[in-house]
N, C-alpha and C positions, 0 to 999 in steps of 0.2 A: 730464389730470394728469401731471407726471412722477414714476415710480414711485420711492416712499420707497427710500434708500439702506439697507441692510441693514446694520444696526450692530451685530449680533451678532457674538461673538469665533468664531473660525476654527473651532473646536473644539466650540462649541454649533452651529454649522450642519451639522455634519459629522454628531453626533447626532441631528440633526433631521431627516436625509435616511436614510430606511430603506435605500435601494437603496446608498447611499454608504457607509452602516454596513458592509454586507454587502460589498461590492467590497473596501474596506480591511480587514475581518476575514480575507477569505479569504486575500488576499496575505500577511497577518501570518503566519496558518497554515502557508502554503506556505514560506514562508521559514524556518521553525522546522524543518518537514517535511523541507525539503531539507538543513539543515546537518547534521540529524539523520541522515538519510539518505545523505551523503556520509561522514560520519566514522564509521558503522557498520560494523564487518565483514561484508564479502560472506557471504551465507547463514548470518549470525550470528544470527537471530532466529528464533524459535519457527517450526518447520516451514516454512522458506522454500524450501529446495533443493526440496522436493515442491511446494509452491504456483508456484514458479516454471515448474519442467517442466509443470504444467497450464497455465499461461498462456502458455508459449511455444507448446505445442502447439494450444491453440486459436487461437492468432493464425495459426498456419499451416494452421488448417482441420480439425484433427481437435479436435472435441468430445468424443468419446469413442475410448477406446482398447480393447484387449483385456483384460479382468478378469479375475482370480485369486484363490482364497480364501487367504489366509494366517493363520499363526495363531503367537503367540508360544511360545518352547520352556522357558519358565519359566512358574511361577504369576504374573498370574491366567490364563495361556492364552487371552487375548483374540484371537478371531477378527476379520479386518479384508478390505479388499480392496485389491490392488493394480492397478494400472492401467499397461499397457505402451502406451508412445506412440511416435511418428516425433518427432524434432526434430533441428535443426540440430547437427551433431558438437560444437561448442563448446559446447553447452547441456548436453549428454550427460551429465555425471560431475558434477553441482554439487555431489552429497553427498562428495566428497575435499574441497570447499573448507571445512568445518568440521570434518572428521573428526579432525585433530590435536587439537584443543581443546574441542570439545561434551563438555560434561557434566565437564569438566575444569577447575575454577576456580583450578588452580595452572598452567594453561598458557596463555600469553599468545595472543592471535589471530593474532600476527605470524608465527605456525608457518605459517598456511595457503598453499598454494600459489596461485601466480596463476591466473585465468582461462585455459582453452584458446582456440586460436586455428584449431583443428582445423577443415579443411573437410568439407563432403560431408554428408550425415546417419547417424544412428544412432536405437537404441532407447534409453527411459530409462523408468524406473518412479517412479509415482508413487501416494502412498496417499492423495491428494485426486481422483482422479479422476473419481469419481462427482459431485462437487459442483457446482453448477449454474455455468453458463460465462460469466454475464454480467460478473463482475468481472474475469475470466482474460481475457475480451475487451480489455476496457476497458484495460489494462495491457500485453498481451502484445505489442501491435504493434511498438515499439523492435526487438524481435528478427527482424523482417522487415527491417530497416535495416543492423543491425550485430551482429557476432558478440559474443561473451559478456563481453569485457573492458569495452567500453563500454555494451554491451545492457543487463548486468545493472542498471548503476547509472541507465540512461533506464527502464528499467521500475519500478522503486522510483520515480523521479522523478514518472513518470505516475500512480501511483496516489496519489501525494500530492497529484498536482492535482486528480484525481477527488475526494479528500475535502475538499481545500479549497474545491472549488465547493459541495460538501454545507454545509461549515461556513459559507458566504458566505450563501446560500439560507434555512439556520438564523437567523442574525443578522439576515437582512432581515424574516424573519416575526416574529422576537423585538420588533425594534424596532416593529414597526407593530401590537402588541398594545398594549391600554389600559394595560399596567404600564411599557411603554416601556424606559428605562433600567434599571429595576430585572429587567426580566425577560433583558435583555441581559446583565447582572451575573452573575445567577445561572446564564446559558449558558455565561458565559464559565469558570465556575468548574466546571460539568460538564464540560467538555471539560478530562480529566486529562491529566498527562505521558503515561499508557500510551498514552491515546488516540491523541496526537500521534506516538508512538513506532511503534504498529501500522499507522498511516497512511503512514509514512515507509518501510517496508519491504514487500515481496511477501508479503501474505498477506491472506486476503480478509476478514479480523475488522477491519483498518481501514476498510472502506467497509463493514461492518455498524453500525459504531458510529456511525460520521459519519450516515451514512443514516438512523439511529434517532433521532440528534439533530436532523437538518432534519424527519424526519416530525414 
């Protein structure tokens, strides 16, 4: 006999298909993160210059550089590690992109200079050089294709795409549970604006948050 026509409303059919819920959720997450990524000042997010230098160096095959111990010149005299790596010259001076406004709430980010287009290679320092390389390898690859003016945006979008995929996995798994829609709704509440923001910039915390949600 012919298969009966599915008379469920389109929204209901979507909600009853876990994989489709995951795909749509991932696309929506990526869209929001991408808008935030494009509209946010480059290197304006927490630790973004150091995180980006690490990502670029890993993408170019340098998983670890040369470490040295650092300490603050005033209390609380915190010790840390600075890692020197080799990167394309256009990515070598990212700290200058936020230097005019970072920690200064009265200065708009429009004071920032444009990213460099310098050729060749140079050395740069990062204080996240000892961090595990997985995230940085996943997002740093656009630096292999283009210089900083375009590459910085693409690196951000690569990170947003990875996080969006993890959110899609989380939504698919949530829809397959006995709780179904209630679990999906709870998951959407748990993905806060800060989670989306961290996924939209270059920071390993974005991957950590969305990986935790997927797990």
